[in-house]
N, CA, C and O atoms as a DFTB+ gen file, in Angstrom:
752 C
 N C O
     1  1     164.755      20.927    -137.330
     2  2     164.207      21.468    -138.843
     3  2     163.188      20.406    -139.194
     4  3     163.528      19.225    -139.269
     5  1     161.818      20.843    -139.431
     6  2     161.029      19.885    -139.822
     7  2     160.845      19.963    -141.364
     8  3     160.617      20.985    -142.010
     9  1     161.009      18.504    -141.906
    10  2     161.274      18.332    -143.385
    11  2     159.540      18.366    -143.833
    12  3     158.623      17.931    -143.136
    13  1     159.439      18.904    -144.963
    14  2     158.167      18.764    -145.631
    15  2     157.708      17.458    -145.737
    16  3     158.571      16.582    -145.666
    17  1     156.489      17.102    -145.898
    18  2     155.911      15.745    -146.126
    19  2     155.962      15.627    -147.698
    20  3     155.391      16.543    -148.290
    21  1     156.379      14.935    -148.244
    22  2     156.470      14.483    -149.803
    23  2     155.156      14.191    -150.119
    24  3     154.464      13.710    -149.222
    25  1     154.637      14.396    -151.286
    26  2     153.390      14.084    -151.858
    27  2     153.494      13.754    -153.352
    28  3     154.046      14.512    -154.149
    29  1     152.958      12.632    -153.676
    30  2     152.842      12.087    -154.998
    31  2     151.662      11.521    -155.246
    32  3     150.947      11.019    -154.379
    33  1     151.348      11.589    -156.730
    34  2     149.939      11.207    -157.204
    35  2     150.309      10.275    -157.943
    36  3     151.378      10.513    -158.505
    37  1     149.702       8.974    -158.252
    38  2     150.034       8.018    -158.833
    39  2     148.694       7.658    -159.669
    40  3     147.645       7.497    -159.046
    41  1     148.724       7.543    -160.955
    42  2     147.831       6.981    -161.823
    43  2     148.037       5.628    -162.345
    44  3     149.003       5.338    -163.050
    45  1     147.100       4.781    -161.986
    46  2     147.466       3.319    -162.420
    47  2     146.262       3.062    -163.324
    48  3     145.146       3.570    -163.208
    49  1     146.722       2.092    -164.344
    50  2     145.901       1.986    -165.566
    51  2     146.218       0.385    -165.698
    52  3     147.313      -0.173    -165.637
    53  1     144.696      -0.275    -165.933
    54  2     144.597      -1.610    -166.428
    55  2     144.055      -1.558    -167.882
    56  3     142.871      -1.355    -168.149
    57  1     145.013      -1.757    -168.773
    58  2     144.431      -1.372    -170.174
    59  2     143.465      -2.672    -170.611
    60  3     143.578      -3.827    -170.200
    61  1     142.585      -2.202    -171.463
    62  2     141.543      -3.194    -171.919
    63  2     140.929      -2.437    -173.387
    64  3     141.151      -1.276    -173.731
    65  1     140.317      -3.193    -173.928
    66  2     139.809      -2.800    -175.410
    67  2     138.534      -2.572    -175.085
    68  3     137.970      -1.738    -175.792
    69  1     137.849      -3.110    -174.145
    70  2     136.343      -3.072    -173.986
    71  2     135.993      -2.358    -172.521
    72  3     134.972      -1.695    -172.337
    73  1     136.819      -2.557    -171.701
    74  2     136.534      -1.882    -170.192
    75  2     138.030      -1.657    -169.771
    76  3     138.733      -2.657    -169.624
    77  1     138.607      -0.308    -169.550
    78  2     139.897       0.086    -169.215
    79  2     139.798       0.629    -167.858
    80  3     139.112       1.625    -167.625
    81  1     140.520      -0.047    -166.873
    82  2     140.268       0.590    -165.460
    83  2     141.330       1.558    -165.093
    84  3     142.477       1.498    -165.535
    85  1     140.846       2.549    -164.172
    86  2     142.027       3.445    -163.739
    87  2     141.865       3.616    -162.328
    88  3     140.745       3.478    -161.836
    89  1     142.989       3.939    -161.529
    90  2     142.807       4.326    -160.250
    91  2     143.983       5.418    -159.970
    92  3     145.085       5.472    -160.518
    93  1     143.500       6.188    -159.068
    94  2     144.457       7.351    -158.565
    95  2     144.780       7.108    -157.214
    96  3     143.918       6.775    -156.401
    97  1     145.890       7.245    -156.944
    98  2     146.390       6.854    -155.592
    99  2     147.221       8.106    -155.163
   100  3     148.110       8.485    -155.925
   101  1     146.983       8.797    -153.952
   102  2     147.713      10.117    -153.575
   103  2     148.668       9.340    -152.243
   104  3     148.182       8.729    -151.291
   105  1     149.788       9.522    -152.450
   106  2     150.877       9.135    -151.311
   107  2     151.329      10.226    -150.462
   108  3     151.979      11.013    -151.150
   109  1     151.255      10.573    -149.319
   110  2     151.558      11.540    -148.408
   111  2     152.554      10.956    -147.453
   112  3     152.194      10.216    -146.537
   113  1     153.713      11.259    -147.644
   114  2     154.902      10.663    -146.813
   115  2     154.778       9.180    -147.154
   116  3     155.073       8.825    -148.295
   117  1     154.402       8.371    -146.337
   118  2     154.376       6.790    -146.552
   119  2     152.668       6.351    -146.405
   120  3     152.353       5.164    -146.325
   121  1     151.820       7.257    -146.387
   122  2     150.491       6.993    -146.602
   123  2     149.885       6.982    -147.753
   124  3     149.901       8.039    -148.383
   125  1     149.240       5.891    -148.300
   126  2     148.384       6.018    -149.556
   127  2     147.084       6.182    -149.176
   128  3     146.599       5.750    -148.130
   129  1     146.427       6.907    -150.158
   130  2     144.962       7.366    -150.042
   131  2     144.375       7.287    -151.527
   132  3     144.929       7.764    -152.517
   133  1     143.287       6.673    -151.511
   134  2     142.681       6.458    -152.788
   135  2     141.597       7.831    -153.193
   136  3     140.635       8.247    -152.548
   137  1     142.129       8.293    -154.418
   138  2     141.477       9.538    -154.764
   139  2     140.276       9.428    -155.716
   140  3     139.277      10.144    -155.652
   141  1     140.519       8.323    -156.720
   142  2     139.527       7.814    -157.717
   143  2     139.780       6.562    -158.082
   144  3     140.911       6.083    -157.997
   145  1     138.727       5.895    -158.535
   146  2     138.523       4.754    -159.023
   147  2     137.575       4.697    -160.042
   148  3     136.485       5.226    -159.825
   149  1     137.834       4.018    -161.383
   150  2     136.704       3.756    -162.244
   151  2     137.069       3.372    -163.593
   152  3     138.216       2.954    -163.757
   153  1     136.342       3.439    -164.514
   154  2     136.478       2.456    -165.705
   155  2     136.331       3.418    -166.778
   156  3     135.723       4.466    -166.563
   157  1     136.878       3.137    -168.022
   158  2     136.624       3.731    -169.322
   159  2     135.954       2.729    -170.055
   160  3     136.628       1.884    -170.643
   161  1     134.561       2.702    -170.109
   162  2     133.687       1.826    -170.862
   163  2     133.552       2.057    -172.345
   164  3     132.982       3.006    -172.882
   165  1     134.287       0.842    -173.040
   166  2     134.175       0.989    -174.401
   167  2     133.400      -0.060    -175.155
   168  3     133.604      -0.276    -176.350
   169  1     132.539      -0.684    -174.462
   170  2     131.877      -1.755    -174.921
   171  2     130.783      -1.216    -175.999
   172  3     130.365      -2.092    -176.755
   173  1     130.321      -0.069    -176.162
   174  2     129.368       0.129    -176.917
   175  2     129.999       0.772    -178.237
   176  3     129.177       1.139    -179.076
   177  1     131.175       0.933    -178.491
   178  2     131.955       1.341    -179.501
   179  2     132.398       0.259    -180.248
   180  3     133.082      -0.629    -179.740
   181  1     131.996       0.262    -181.649
   182  2     132.383      -0.984    -182.374
   183  2     133.945      -0.576    -183.180
   184  3     134.909      -1.329    -183.322
   185  1     133.825       0.676    -183.572
   186  2     135.138       1.118    -184.457
   187  2     136.435       1.065    -183.556
   188  3     136.619       1.799    -182.585
   189  1     137.184       0.235    -183.946
   190  2     138.629       0.200    -183.126
   191  2     139.247       1.405    -182.905
   192  3     139.672       1.702    -181.789
   193  1     139.343       2.168    -183.910
   194  2     140.101       3.476    -184.106
   195  2     139.329       4.628    -183.238
   196  3     139.945       5.549    -182.702
   197  1     137.987       4.483    -183.164
   198  2     137.339       5.451    -182.114
   199  2     137.587       4.889    -180.797
   200  3     137.724       5.754    -179.933
   201  1     137.688       3.646    -180.383
   202  2     138.143       3.389    -179.045
   203  2     139.214       4.141    -178.779
   204  3     139.150       5.095    -178.003
   205  1     140.400       3.754    -179.449
   206  2     141.807       4.533    -179.319
   207  2     141.794       5.813    -178.936
   208  3     142.440       6.307    -178.012
   209  1     140.879       6.459    -179.823
   210  2     140.630       8.201    -179.695
   211  2     140.253       8.434    -178.417
   212  3     140.822       9.175    -177.617
   213  1     139.006       7.601    -178.194
   214  2     138.226       7.776    -176.800
   215  2     139.156       7.512    -175.562
   216  3     139.205       8.218    -174.555
   217  1     139.934       6.299    -175.823
   218  2     141.227       6.255    -174.586
   219  2     141.759       7.151    -174.309
   220  3     141.781       7.578    -173.155
   221  1     142.501       7.845    -175.555
   222  2     143.320       9.046    -175.307
   223  2     142.526      10.207    -174.634
   224  3     143.065      10.833    -173.721
   225  1     141.442      10.475    -174.989
   226  2     140.838      11.625    -174.625
   227  2     140.404      11.378    -173.173
   228  3     140.486      12.388    -172.473
   229  1     139.978      10.311    -172.579
   230  2     139.525       9.934    -171.342
   231  2     140.819      10.069    -170.620
   232  3     140.803      10.982    -169.795
   233  1     141.997       9.371    -170.712
   234  2     143.104       9.446    -170.082
   235  2     143.774      10.814    -169.926
   236  3     144.449      11.071    -168.929
   237  1     143.602      11.589    -170.809
   238  2     144.121      12.852    -170.891
   239  2     143.118      13.672    -169.876
   240  3     143.606      14.470    -169.076
   241  1     142.014      13.498    -169.924
   242  2     140.891      14.073    -168.947
   243  2     141.196      13.672    -167.380
   244  3     141.092      14.464    -166.443
   245  1     141.515      12.562    -167.293
   246  2     141.961      12.059    -165.979
   247  2     143.218      12.825    -165.524
   248  3     143.156      13.463    -164.473
   249  1     144.272      12.807    -166.195
   250  2     145.492      13.348    -166.258
   251  2     145.209      15.113    -165.764
   252  3     145.755      15.687    -164.822
   253  1     144.578      15.471    -166.366
   254  2     144.225      16.993    -166.229
   255  2     143.374      17.091    -165.034
   256  3     143.478      18.169    -164.448
   257  1     142.455      16.129    -164.459
   258  2     141.800      16.341    -163.397
   259  2     142.674      16.081    -162.337
   260  3     142.562      16.959    -161.481
   261  1     143.591      15.133    -162.020
   262  2     144.329      14.632    -160.969
   263  2     145.720      14.936    -160.810
   264  3     146.315      14.747    -159.749
   265  1     146.361      15.502    -162.062
   266  2     147.729      15.786    -162.124
   267  2     148.607      14.894    -161.523
   268  3     149.243      15.144    -160.499
   269  1     148.657      13.608    -162.302
   270  2     149.423      12.652    -161.530
   271  2     150.957      12.818    -161.799
   272  3     151.351      13.220    -162.894
   273  1     151.759      12.525    -160.850
   274  2     153.199      12.669    -160.980
   275  2     153.933      11.577    -161.933
   276  3     154.859      11.808    -162.712
   277  1     153.307      10.353    -161.689
   278  2     153.607       9.314    -162.396
   279  2     152.452       8.286    -162.975
   280  3     151.301       8.222    -162.541
   281  1     152.957       7.567    -163.952
   282  2     151.771       6.622    -164.406
   283  2     152.350       5.214    -164.241
   284  3     153.427       4.896    -164.747
   285  1     151.638       4.432    -163.556
   286  2     151.995       2.855    -163.428
   287  2     151.002       1.979    -164.303
   288  3     149.802       2.067    -164.044
   289  1     151.353       1.287    -165.142
   290  2     150.706       0.532    -166.010
   291  2     150.861      -0.994    -166.197
   292  3     151.968      -1.531    -166.246
   293  1     149.645      -1.690    -166.303
   294  2     149.945      -3.195    -166.580
   295  2     150.362      -3.344    -167.791
   296  3     149.877      -2.743    -168.749
   297  1     151.536      -4.366    -167.871
   298  2     151.866      -4.754    -169.035
   299  2     151.073      -5.915    -169.850
   300  3     150.572      -6.877    -169.268
   301  1     151.021      -5.754    -171.045
   302  2     150.103      -7.004    -171.553
   303  2     150.789      -8.251    -171.402
   304  3     152.004      -8.302    -171.595
   305  1     149.949      -9.536    -170.985
   306  2     150.373     -10.695    -170.753
   307  2     150.339     -11.276    -172.171
   308  3     149.613     -10.855    -173.072
   309  1     151.314     -12.417    -172.275
   310  2     151.373     -13.121    -173.386
   311  2     150.467     -14.177    -173.666
   312  3     150.531     -15.238    -173.045
   313  1     149.532     -13.942    -174.659
   314  2     148.313     -15.284    -174.894
   315  2     148.475     -15.809    -175.873
   316  3     149.495     -15.569    -176.520
   317  1     147.564     -16.672    -176.306
   318  2     147.601     -17.350    -177.410
   319  2     147.119     -16.698    -178.802
   320  3     147.487     -17.058    -179.920
   321  1     146.171     -15.608    -178.480
   322  2     145.567     -15.080    -179.498
   323  2     146.234     -13.677    -179.960
   324  3     145.913     -12.606    -179.445
   325  1     147.146     -13.795    -180.933
   326  2     147.995     -12.684    -181.195
   327  2     146.971     -11.481    -181.737
   328  3     147.474     -10.366    -181.595
   329  1     145.939     -11.479    -182.195
   330  2     144.917     -10.248    -182.467
   331  2     144.610      -9.686    -181.080
   332  3     144.813      -8.490    -180.871
   333  1     144.158     -10.441    -180.171
   334  2     143.679      -9.730    -178.926
   335  2     145.019      -9.052    -178.308
   336  3     144.889      -7.927    -177.826
   337  1     146.126      -9.583    -178.295
   338  2     147.262      -8.940    -177.816
   339  2     147.701      -7.690    -178.561
   340  3     148.203      -6.706    -178.017
   341  1     147.440      -7.841    -179.986
   342  2     147.742      -6.585    -180.663
   343  2     146.828      -5.364    -180.269
   344  3     147.322      -4.255    -180.064
   345  1     145.614      -5.583    -180.182
   346  2     144.447      -4.699    -179.642
   347  2     144.907      -4.181    -178.408
   348  3     145.126      -2.981    -178.245
   349  1     145.073      -5.101    -177.472
   350  2     145.587      -4.633    -176.143
   351  2     146.709      -3.732    -176.191
   352  3     146.651      -2.632    -175.643
   353  1     147.791      -4.158    -176.853
   354  2     149.198      -3.282    -176.819
   355  2     148.654      -1.840    -177.420
   356  3     149.036      -0.792    -176.899
   357  1     147.818      -1.838    -178.450
   358  2     147.453      -0.595    -179.009
   359  2     146.755       0.319    -177.729
   360  3     147.146       1.440    -177.403
   361  1     145.737      -0.359    -177.149
   362  2     145.225       0.677    -175.937
   363  2     146.206       0.918    -174.900
   364  3     146.160       1.967    -174.257
   365  1     147.093       0.034    -174.680
   366  2     148.187       0.399    -173.646
   367  2     149.002       1.667    -174.244
   368  3     149.066       2.791    -173.746
   369  1     149.582       1.226    -175.383
   370  2     150.187       2.517    -176.180
   371  2     149.524       3.806    -175.978
   372  3     150.126       4.787    -175.541
   373  1     148.117       3.809    -176.339
   374  2     147.580       5.162    -176.570
   375  2     147.608       5.635    -175.090
   376  3     148.069       6.757    -174.879
   377  1     147.157       4.886    -174.034
   378  2     147.037       5.431    -172.572
   379  2     148.532       5.963    -172.392
   380  3     148.787       7.056    -171.885
   381  1     149.314       5.230    -172.778
   382  2     151.008       5.698    -172.384
   383  2     151.291       7.116    -173.101
   384  3     151.862       8.051    -172.538
   385  1     150.838       7.137    -174.345
   386  2     150.946       8.235    -175.258
   387  2     150.125       9.623    -174.602
   388  3     150.514      10.770    -174.822
   389  1     149.106       9.342    -173.888
   390  2     148.477      10.465    -173.144
   391  2     149.411      11.151    -172.069
   392  3     149.632      12.346    -171.874
   393  1     149.941       9.903    -171.366
   394  2     150.948      10.418    -170.342
   395  2     152.250      11.127    -170.816
   396  3     152.855      12.026    -170.233
   397  1     152.522      10.584    -171.889
   398  2     153.692      11.007    -172.510
   399  2     153.723      12.583    -173.015
   400  3     154.611      13.397    -172.764
   401  1     152.695      12.769    -173.683
   402  2     152.163      14.119    -174.007
   403  2     152.184      15.295    -173.029
   404  3     152.414      16.475    -173.298
   405  1     151.855      14.657    -171.647
   406  2     152.035      15.577    -170.425
   407  2     153.137      15.435    -169.814
   408  3     153.111      15.949    -168.695
   409  1     154.329      14.829    -170.156
   410  2     155.640      14.741    -169.589
   411  2     155.660      13.737    -168.239
   412  3     156.530      13.795    -167.370
   413  1     154.525      12.807    -168.242
   414  2     154.475      11.964    -167.044
   415  2     155.362      10.746    -167.177
   416  3     155.225      10.078    -168.201
   417  1     156.123      10.425    -166.408
   418  2     156.982       9.205    -166.441
   419  2     156.120       7.940    -166.313
   420  3     155.148       7.894    -165.558
   421  1     156.479       7.018    -167.005
   422  2     155.764       5.748    -167.115
   423  2     156.633       4.506    -166.519
   424  3     157.835       4.399    -166.764
   425  1     155.870       3.523    -165.666
   426  2     156.393       2.262    -165.288
   427  2     155.511       1.310    -165.575
   428  3     154.344       1.346    -165.183
   429  1     156.085       0.241    -166.392
   430  2     155.330      -0.872    -166.498
   431  2     155.400      -2.009    -165.597
   432  3     156.500      -2.294    -165.125
   433  1     154.389      -2.688    -165.298
   434  2     154.441      -3.917    -164.327
   435  2     153.757      -5.131    -164.811
   436  3     152.629      -4.969    -165.274
   437  1     154.316      -6.471    -164.777
   438  2     153.857      -7.473    -165.112
   439  2     152.746      -7.891    -164.090
   440  3     152.939      -7.790    -162.878
   441  1     151.507      -8.392    -164.651
   442  2     150.281      -8.897    -163.773
   443  2     150.831      -9.606    -162.735
   444  3     150.438      -9.424    -161.583
   445  1     151.794     -10.485    -163.038
   446  2     152.369     -11.455    -161.763
   447  2     152.850     -10.589    -160.729
   448  3     152.406     -10.664    -159.584
   449  1     153.896      -9.618    -161.134
   450  2     154.359      -8.983    -159.948
   451  2     153.412      -7.988    -159.151
   452  3     153.635      -7.646    -157.990
   453  1     152.328      -7.565    -159.909
   454  2     151.235      -6.685    -159.342
   455  2     150.355      -7.605    -158.188
   456  3     149.842      -7.213    -157.140
   457  1     150.379      -8.881    -158.744
   458  2     149.429      -9.709    -157.741
   459  2     150.269     -10.141    -156.563
   460  3     149.728     -10.399    -155.487
   461  1     151.644     -10.233    -156.741
   462  2     152.566     -10.888    -155.734
   463  2     152.774      -9.574    -154.684
   464  3     152.855      -9.683    -153.461
   465  1     152.833      -8.481    -155.344
   466  2     152.924      -7.250    -154.411
   467  2     151.936      -7.057    -153.503
   468  3     152.094      -6.717    -152.331
   469  1     150.800      -7.303    -154.125
   470  2     149.494      -7.037    -153.271
   471  2     149.077      -8.307    -152.224
   472  3     148.904      -8.166    -151.013
   473  1     148.961      -9.528    -152.945
   474  2     148.534     -10.612    -152.083
   475  2     149.436     -11.478    -151.721
   476  3     149.062     -12.416    -151.017
   477  1     150.710     -11.390    -152.074
   478  2     151.806     -12.440    -151.849
   479  2     151.450     -13.661    -152.856
   480  3     152.047     -14.712    -152.622
   481  1     150.663     -13.647    -153.809
   482  2     150.356     -14.842    -154.668
   483  2     150.233     -14.283    -156.147
   484  3     149.330     -13.515    -156.479
   485  1     151.170     -14.713    -156.961
   486  2     151.354     -14.276    -158.413
   487  2     150.064     -14.815    -159.157
   488  3     149.724     -14.355    -160.247
   489  1     149.403     -15.766    -158.539
   490  2     148.469     -16.378    -159.519
   491  2     146.869     -15.990    -158.692
   492  3     145.834     -16.572    -159.017
   493  1     146.907     -15.131    -157.815
   494  2     145.684     -14.528    -157.312
   495  2     144.554     -13.965    -158.332
   496  3     144.808     -13.403    -159.398
   497  1     143.422     -14.186    -157.876
   498  2     142.426     -13.718    -158.829
   499  2     142.069     -12.356    -158.741
   500  3     142.612     -11.696    -157.854
   501  1     141.297     -11.837    -159.458
   502  2     140.865     -10.353    -159.465
   503  2     139.984     -10.050    -158.185
   504  3     139.903      -8.919    -157.706
   505  1     139.470     -10.917    -157.783
   506  2     138.518     -10.928    -156.595
   507  2     139.506     -10.874    -155.159
   508  3     139.257     -10.160    -154.188
   509  1     140.555     -11.709    -155.270
   510  2     141.305     -11.690    -154.145
   511  2     142.167     -10.201    -154.263
   512  3     142.277      -9.556    -153.221
   513  1     142.642      -9.774    -155.246
   514  2     143.481      -8.592    -155.262
   515  2     142.543      -7.295    -154.844
   516  3     143.043      -6.389    -154.177
   517  1     141.309      -7.253    -155.221
   518  2     140.138      -6.175    -154.677
   519  2     140.114      -6.339    -153.269
   520  3     140.311      -5.393    -152.506
   521  1     139.871      -7.541    -152.874
   522  2     139.578      -7.698    -151.303
   523  2     140.831      -7.200    -150.434
   524  3     140.769      -6.514    -149.414
   525  1     141.903      -7.662    -151.019
   526  2     143.184      -7.105    -150.309
   527  2     143.461      -5.600    -150.367
   528  3     143.912      -4.948    -149.426
   529  1     143.172      -5.167    -151.461
   530  2     143.414      -3.458    -151.405
   531  2     142.222      -2.888    -150.626
   532  3     142.465      -1.866    -149.984
   533  1     140.872      -3.418    -150.570
   534  2     139.791      -3.036    -149.778
   535  2     140.364      -2.806    -148.319
   536  3     140.264      -1.704    -147.779
   537  1     140.940      -3.835    -147.732
   538  2     141.514      -3.931    -146.612
   539  2     142.780      -2.979    -146.316
   540  3     142.840      -2.294    -145.296
   541  1     143.781      -3.000    -147.295
   542  2     144.858      -2.502    -147.199
   543  2     144.618      -0.802    -147.066
   544  3     145.231      -0.083    -146.276
   545  1     143.651      -0.380    -147.962
   546  2     143.469       1.022    -148.159
   547  2     142.063       1.464    -147.390
   548  3     141.588       2.592    -147.528
   549  1     141.555       0.602    -146.696
   550  2     140.340       0.762    -145.770
   551  2     139.286       1.539    -146.680
   552  3     138.886       2.667    -146.391
   553  1     138.868       0.820    -147.822
   554  2     137.847       1.051    -148.573
   555  2     136.523       0.347    -148.289
   556  3     136.490      -0.866    -148.082
   557  1     135.370       1.156    -148.281
   558  2     134.174       0.380    -148.280
   559  2     133.638      -0.391    -149.377
   560  3     134.088      -0.135    -150.494
   561  1     132.732      -1.316    -149.260
   562  2     132.552      -2.180    -150.334
   563  2     131.894      -1.488    -151.436
   564  3     132.204      -1.840    -152.574
   565  1     130.957      -0.472    -151.267
   566  2     130.406       0.299    -152.355
   567  2     131.305       1.214    -153.105
   568  3     130.921       1.708    -154.165
   569  1     132.600       1.492    -152.563
   570  2     133.671       2.161    -153.208
   571  2     134.347       1.655    -154.356
   572  3     134.965       2.308    -155.197
   573  1     134.135       0.205    -154.295
   574  2     134.931      -0.897    -155.262
   575  2     134.352      -0.762    -156.697
   576  3     134.990      -0.908    -157.740
   577  1     132.950      -0.438    -156.566
   578  2     132.325      -0.466    -158.072
   579  2     132.210      -1.909    -158.665
   580  3     132.631      -2.896    -158.061
   581  1     131.638      -1.956    -159.834
   582  2     131.006      -2.985    -160.276
   583  2     132.207      -3.780    -161.096
   584  3     132.174      -4.999    -161.265
   585  1     133.168      -3.010    -161.535
   586  2     134.079      -3.423    -162.587
   587  2     135.442      -3.710    -161.817
   588  3     135.993      -2.814    -161.177
   589  1     136.002      -5.094    -161.912
   590  2     137.175      -5.527    -161.388
   591  2     138.481      -4.777    -161.936
   592  3     139.562      -4.779    -161.348
   593  1     138.215      -4.136    -163.149
   594  2     139.261      -3.540    -163.807
   595  2     139.618      -2.267    -163.052
   596  3     140.695      -1.671    -163.066
   597  1     138.570      -1.985    -162.428
   598  2     139.118      -0.384    -161.575
   599  2     140.158      -0.948    -160.579
   600  3     141.271      -0.426    -160.516
   601  1     139.828      -1.990    -159.809
   602  2     140.417      -2.354    -158.657
   603  2     141.950      -2.978    -159.152
   604  3     142.923      -2.972    -158.398
   605  1     141.979      -3.468    -160.435
   606  2     143.124      -3.952    -160.989
   607  2     144.281      -2.872    -161.090
   608  3     145.452      -3.000    -160.733
   609  1     143.574      -1.631    -161.741
   610  2     144.218      -0.515    -162.014
   611  2     144.759       0.105    -160.721
   612  3     145.892       0.584    -160.688
   613  1     143.969       0.094    -159.686
   614  2     144.457       0.608    -158.398
   615  2     145.502      -0.298    -157.813
   616  3     146.355       0.072    -157.007
   617  1     145.369      -1.480    -158.271
   618  2     146.427      -2.522    -157.744
   619  2     147.698      -2.241    -158.518
   620  3     148.747      -2.541    -157.949
   621  1     147.779      -1.594    -159.993
   622  2     149.009      -1.174    -160.456
   623  2     149.728       0.033    -159.545
   624  3     150.877       0.066    -159.106
   625  1     148.722       0.945    -159.425
   626  2     149.221       2.159    -158.789
   627  2     149.840       1.976    -157.436
   628  3     150.753       2.723    -157.084
   629  1     149.276       0.776    -156.461
   630  2     149.612       0.367    -155.205
   631  2     150.926      -0.245    -155.424
   632  3     151.910       0.174    -154.814
   633  1     150.993      -1.166    -156.219
   634  2     152.327      -1.839    -156.725
   635  2     153.540      -0.916    -156.748
   636  3     154.625      -1.070    -156.187
   637  1     153.083       0.143    -157.573
   638  2     153.958       1.118    -157.893
   639  2     154.437       1.992    -156.685
   640  3     155.609       2.364    -156.625
   641  1     153.523       2.313    -155.730
   642  2     153.663       2.808    -154.325
   643  2     154.894       2.003    -153.560
   644  3     155.995       2.404    -153.182
   645  1     154.338       0.868    -153.497
   646  2     155.466      -0.337    -152.873
   647  2     156.761      -0.250    -153.559
   648  3     157.706      -0.581    -152.843
   649  1     157.056       0.107    -154.749
   650  2     158.220      -0.053    -155.318
   651  2     159.080       1.432    -155.134
   652  3     160.269       1.541    -155.433
   653  1     158.311       2.451    -154.628
   654  2     158.887       3.599    -154.650
   655  2     160.165       3.754    -153.561
   656  3     160.172       3.257    -152.435
   657  1     161.048       4.411    -154.047
   658  2     162.314       4.520    -153.302
   659  2     163.092       3.258    -152.884
   660  3     163.896       3.303    -151.953
   661  1     162.845       2.124    -153.585
   662  2     163.605       0.867    -153.481
   663  2     164.375       0.854    -154.891
   664  3     163.946       1.287    -155.960
   665  1     165.648       0.237    -154.626
   666  2     166.532       0.174    -155.869
   667  2     166.026      -0.854    -156.673
   668  3     165.567      -1.894    -156.202
   669  1     166.097      -0.588    -157.950
   670  2     165.810      -1.774    -158.911
   671  2     166.734      -2.916    -158.797
   672  3     167.958      -2.785    -158.812
   673  1     166.197      -3.890    -158.697
   674  2     166.982      -5.120    -158.694
   675  2     167.064      -5.662    -160.122
   676  3     166.041      -5.903    -160.763
   677  1     168.320      -5.855    -160.624
   678  2     168.678      -6.272    -161.896
   679  2     168.713      -7.611    -162.021
   680  3     168.268      -8.169    -163.024
   681  1     169.297      -8.311    -160.920
   682  2     169.291      -9.834    -160.965
   683  2     168.622     -10.226    -159.642
   684  3     168.823      -9.607    -158.597
   685  1     167.724     -11.411    -159.759
   686  2     167.174     -11.854    -158.736
   687  2     168.140     -12.890    -158.116
   688  3     169.303     -13.044    -158.489
   689  1     167.440     -13.689    -156.979
   690  2     168.103     -14.836    -156.232
   691  2     167.447     -16.121    -156.530
   692  3     166.218     -16.120    -156.459
   693  1     168.025     -17.189    -156.842
   694  2     167.317     -18.586    -157.214
   695  2     167.019     -18.975    -155.696
   696  3     166.653     -20.148    -155.621
   697  1     167.066     -18.412    -154.635
   698  2     166.894     -19.092    -153.301
   699  2     167.848     -18.474    -152.202
   700  3     168.733     -17.666    -152.483
   701  1     167.575     -18.949    -150.871
   702  2     168.398     -18.438    -149.991
   703  2     170.004     -18.657    -150.063
   704  3     170.790     -17.776    -149.714
   705  1     170.348     -19.741    -150.483
   706  2     171.722     -20.232    -150.806
   707  2     172.295     -19.247    -151.807
   708  3     173.359     -18.708    -151.500
   709  1     171.803     -18.983    -152.811
   710  2     172.016     -18.101    -153.842
   711  2     172.260     -16.646    -153.276
   712  3     173.261     -16.031    -153.644
   713  1     171.352     -16.077    -152.376
   714  2     171.218     -14.735    -151.986
   715  2     172.526     -14.607    -150.977
   716  3     173.258     -13.617    -150.976
   717  1     172.719     -15.815    -150.077
   718  2     174.043     -15.624    -149.173
   719  2     175.201     -15.751    -150.119
   720  3     176.206     -15.106    -149.821
   721  1     175.223     -16.430    -151.139
   722  2     176.377     -16.355    -151.866
   723  2     176.883     -15.030    -152.501
   724  3     178.074     -14.773    -152.678
   725  1     175.846     -14.219    -152.824
   726  2     175.995     -13.213    -153.490
   727  2     176.036     -11.875    -152.393
   728  3     176.259     -10.735    -152.800
   729  1     175.812     -12.161    -151.095
   730  2     175.788     -11.367    -150.199
   731  2     176.454     -11.925    -148.896
   732  3     175.762     -12.232    -147.926
   733  1     177.620     -12.029    -148.901
   734  2     178.365     -12.864    -147.882
   735  2     178.300     -12.207    -146.468
   736  3     178.321     -12.814    -145.398
   737  1     178.219     -10.881    -146.651
   738  2     177.997     -10.022    -145.448
   739  2     176.942     -10.020    -144.656
   740  3     176.881      -9.427    -143.578
   741  1     175.971     -10.759    -145.216
   742  2     174.637     -10.828    -144.562
   743  2     174.539     -12.192    -143.718
   744  3     173.556     -12.446    -143.021
   745  1     175.807     -13.171    -143.859
   746  2     175.658     -14.324    -143.252
   747  2     175.743     -14.012    -141.640
   748  3     176.439     -13.094    -141.204
   749  1     174.968     -14.868    -140.813
   750  2     175.130     -14.585    -139.417
   751  2     175.839     -15.506    -138.683
   752  3     176.018     -15.330    -137.478
């Protein structure tokens, strides 16, 4: 009996109040493929509430165009500027509300986890993430676009793809010794 190939579409979002990135990844079986990559450019809008409305409309439009099964979104990182954090959180919340309005499950990923998943280095630069995604997903230089926010969003989607089908780890390990103590059956 031949089993049908599973297909899933993941929308990745890198929230921003000036430039919000998005990336759409189609996964067929275990093979990821880039469907779309771009940004929602908000730099010319000065009213913060109009920006939020525009984010909602554009994310809803992207959802209607690609019909994603899941949304993966970058969690805001904690900075010193509380006002910036608040604005970023609002932008993220509006993007999430667009997904919720279409019953799309949402998963948040910390920037460190995304960078680790793609480059193996939690402190990787945006350029390093973009370069690695270009190699992994066989993208041409011109497909990357001028904004690294778009490749960051694709990175969120790709990180989510890597997590698919893997059990959620509730407690990490402090090293090999700790791992072996918690998993004695794995000792050789």
